[in-house]
C-alpha positions as CSV (number, residue, x, y, z in Angstrom):
1,M,-10.4,2.4,3.0
2,A,-9.6,4.0,-0.4
3,P,-8.5,1.6,-3.2
4,H,-5.0,2.9,-3.3
5,H,-4.4,1.8,0.3
6,L,-5.3,-1.9,-0.4
7,P,-2.8,-4.7,-1.0
8,A,-1.9,-5.3,-4.6
9,I,-4.7,-7.1,-6.4
10,A,-2.3,-9.4,-8.2
11,D,1.4,-10.1,-8.6
12,V,1.0,-9.9,-12.4
13,L,-1.6,-7.6,-14.0
14,I,-2.5,-7.9,-17.7
15,V,-3.7,-4.6,-19.3
16,G,-4.7,-3.8,-22.9
17,S,-7.7,-4.1,-25.2
18,S,-9.6,-7.2,-26.3
19,R,-6.2,-8.5,-27.4
20,A,-5.3,-8.8,-23.7
21,L,-8.7,-9.7,-22.5
22,R,-9.1,-12.7,-24.9
23,G,-5.5,-13.4,-25.7
24,I,-4.0,-14.1,-22.3
25,D,-5.5,-16.7,-19.9
26,P,-4.5,-15.8,-16.3
27,T,-5.0,-19.3,-15.1
28,A,-2.8,-20.8,-17.8
29,L,-0.1,-18.2,-17.1
30,E,-0.2,-19.0,-13.3
31,Q,0.1,-22.7,-14.1
32,S,3.0,-22.1,-16.6
33,L,4.8,-20.1,-14.0
34,T,4.2,-22.8,-11.4
35,T,5.7,-25.5,-13.7
36,R,8.8,-23.2,-14.0
37,G,9.2,-23.1,-10.2
38,I,7.5,-19.7,-9.7
39,A,4.6,-20.7,-7.4
40,Q,1.9,-18.7,-5.8
41,V,1.8,-15.9,-8.3
42,R,-1.6,-14.2,-8.6
43,V,-2.3,-13.1,-12.2
44,F,-5.3,-10.9,-13.1
45,N,-6.4,-9.9,-16.5
46,L,-7.7,-6.3,-16.6
47,G,-8.1,-6.1,-20.3
48,I,-11.1,-4.0,-21.6
49,D,-12.6,-4.1,-25.1
50,G,-11.5,-0.9,-26.9
51,A,-9.0,0.1,-24.3
52,T,-6.2,2.4,-25.4
53,A,-2.9,3.5,-23.8
54,R,-4.9,6.3,-22.2
55,V,-7.2,3.8,-20.6
56,A,-4.3,1.7,-19.3
57,E,-2.7,4.8,-17.8
58,L,-6.1,5.6,-16.1
59,K,-6.3,2.2,-14.6
60,L,-2.7,2.0,-13.4
61,T,-2.2,5.5,-12.1
62,R,-5.5,6.9,-11.2
63,I,-7.6,3.9,-10.3
64,L,-5.1,1.5,-8.8
65,G,-2.5,3.9,-7.7
66,D,0.9,3.2,-6.2
67,R,-0.3,1.1,-3.2
68,T,-2.2,-1.5,-5.4
69,L,0.1,-1.8,-8.3
70,P,1.3,-5.3,-9.1
71,R,4.9,-6.4,-9.2
72,L,4.7,-6.9,-13.0
73,V,2.4,-5.3,-15.6
74,I,2.0,-7.1,-19.0
75,W,1.0,-4.7,-21.7
76,A,-0.8,-6.9,-24.3
77,D,-1.8,-4.7,-27.2
78,G,-0.7,-3.2,-30.5
79,L,0.0,0.1,-32.0
80,R,-3.7,0.9,-32.3
81,A,-3.7,1.4,-28.5
82,F,-2.1,4.7,-29.0
83,N,-5.2,5.8,-30.9
84,S,-3.6,8.2,-33.5
85,S,-5.1,11.3,-31.9
86,R,-8.6,10.1,-32.6
87,R,-11.5,10.4,-30.1
88,D,-11.0,7.9,-27.3
89,S,-14.6,6.8,-26.6
90,T,-13.6,4.1,-24.1
91,Y,-11.6,6.5,-22.0
92,E,-14.4,9.1,-22.2
93,E,-17.0,6.6,-21.1
94,I,-15.0,5.4,-18.1
95,A,-14.0,9.0,-17.0
96,A,-17.7,10.1,-17.2
97,S,-19.1,7.1,-15.4
98,E,-20.8,7.3,-12.0
99,G,-18.4,4.7,-10.6
100,Y,-15.3,6.5,-11.6
101,G,-16.7,9.7,-10.2
102,A,-17.3,8.0,-6.8
103,L,-13.8,6.4,-6.9
104,A,-12.2,9.8,-7.7
105,Q,-14.1,11.3,-4.8
106,S,-13.0,8.6,-2.3
107,V,-9.4,8.9,-3.4
108,T,-9.4,12.6,-3.0
109,S,-10.8,12.4,0.5
110,A,-8.6,9.5,1.7
111,P,-5.7,10.2,4.0
112,S,-2.3,10.0,2.3
113,P,-0.2,7.0,3.2
114,T,2.9,7.9,5.3
115,S,4.1,4.7,7.0
116,A,3.8,1.9,4.4
117,P,6.7,1.5,2.1
118,P,6.1,1.4,-1.7
119,P,5.5,-2.1,-3.1
120,E,8.4,-4.1,-4.3
121,R,8.7,-4.1,-8.1
122,G,9.8,-6.8,-10.5
123,I,9.5,-10.6,-10.6
124,A,12.5,-12.8,-11.2
125,F,11.7,-15.2,-14.0
């Protein structure tokens, strides 16, 4: 089954660079939400060192796709994520990787979903 047909990997997904990766603890966020009465929320940190806005877009739209998007995305980064038109080596390395090539091939050959409704968006806090 192609990745874009799988259930959402998390209710809350954290994306960004090392600021996201090291700056937000998913377990602490889950515990904080639970103490506020929002239980059983799955939080996953998908931060990558050196990630830019282009990398976040790649992860959310091309790798995860509509069927696996979480209910909430937390963008944890700064202005440098927009890269000021400089070479984006992190994006280039991901896009050129063998794993991404295999994923792109599996998504291209996967049947398009027709019966499943799109995931519900938004979490009430």
